C-alpha positions in Angstrom: 0.0 0.0 0.0 1.3 3.5 -0.9 1.9 5.9 1.9 1.1 9.5 1.0 2.0 12.8 2.5 0.5 16.1 1.6 2.3 19.5 1.3 0.0 22.6 1.6 1.9 25.7 0.4 -0.8 28.3 0.0 -3.5 30.0 2.1 -6.7 29.0 0.3 -6.3 28.8 -3.4 -5.7 25.1 -3.5 -7.3 24.2 -0.2 -10.6 22.8 -1.6 -8.8 20.5 -4.0 -6.4 19.4 -1.2 -9.3 18.6 1.1 -11.2 16.7 -1.6 -8.1 14.8 -2.3 -7.4 14.0 1.3 -11.0 12.9 1.8 -10.9 10.7 -1.3 -7.7 9.0 0.1 -9.5 8.3 3.3 -12.5 6.8 1.4 -10.2 4.7 -0.7 -8.6 3.1 2.4 -5.3 4.7 1.7 -5.4 7.9 3.8 -2.6 10.4 4.0 -0.2 9.8 6.8 0.8 13.4 7.2 0.0 16.9 6.1 2.7 19.6 6.2 1.7 23.2 6.0 4.4 25.5 4.5 4.6 29.2 3.7 1.2 30.9 3.7 -0.3 27.4 4.1 0.3 27.7 7.9 -2.4 30.3 8.0 -4.9 27.6 7.6 -4.4 26.6 11.2 -5.8 30.0 12.2 -8.7 30.1 9.8 -12.1 28.4 9.9 -10.8 25.8 7.4 -8.7 24.3 10.2 -11.8 22.4 11.3 -11.8 20.5 8.0 -8.2 19.5 8.5 -9.0 18.4 12.1 -11.7 16.2 10.6 -9.2 14.6 8.3 -6.9 13.9 11.3 -9.8 12.5 13.3 -10.8 10.2 10.4 -7.3 8.7 9.8 -4.9 9.9 12.4 -2.8 11.9 9.9 -0.3 14.3 11.5 -0.9 18.0 10.9 2.4 19.9 11.0 3.1 23.6 10.6 6.5 24.7 9.3 8.2 26.4 12.3 9.8 29.3 10.3 6.5 30.0 8.4 4.5 29.8 11.6 6.8 32.3 13.3 6.6 34.6 10.3 2.8 34.7 10.3 2.5 34.7 14.1 0.8 31.3 14.3 1.4 28.7 17.0 0.6 25.1 17.2 -2.1 23.5 19.4 -3.4 20.1 20.3 -4.1 19.3 16.6 -1.3 21.2 14.8 2.3 20.4 15.6 5.1 22.8 14.8 8.3 21.4 13.3 11.1 22.4 11.0 11.7 21.5 7.4 13.4 18.3 8.5 10.0 16.9 9.1 9.0 17.6 5.5 12.2 16.0 4.3 11.4 12.9 6.5 8.0 12.7 4.9 9.7 12.6 1.5 12.0 9.8 2.6 9.5 7.8 4.6 6.5 7.9 2.2 5.9 6.7 -1.3 4.6 10.1 -2.5 4.4 13.7 -1.4 1.6 15.5 -3.2 2.0 19.3 -3.2 -0.9 21.8 -3.3 -0.5 25.6 -3.8 
């Protein structure tokens, strides 16, 4: 079975497509194992859309990670659902998963 990580790089332009893709992965029985928010993508943790990402986490246990440098730049902190980590976490996703799908 393929392991898939998602990279979210923008605030909202590609969010609907990313969420549809993540939900389709869950329905297919091959859910994403992690979602990494980078650049303006970290802003999703502070917007109403964060509830949709929390739903994905609740459905499949995917980790939700904010890039530490981006989060600092935009004044966003992690919480119980969104972890904060460096780009090393994104690199690990690339090494440990079959695919990293990028949106934004």
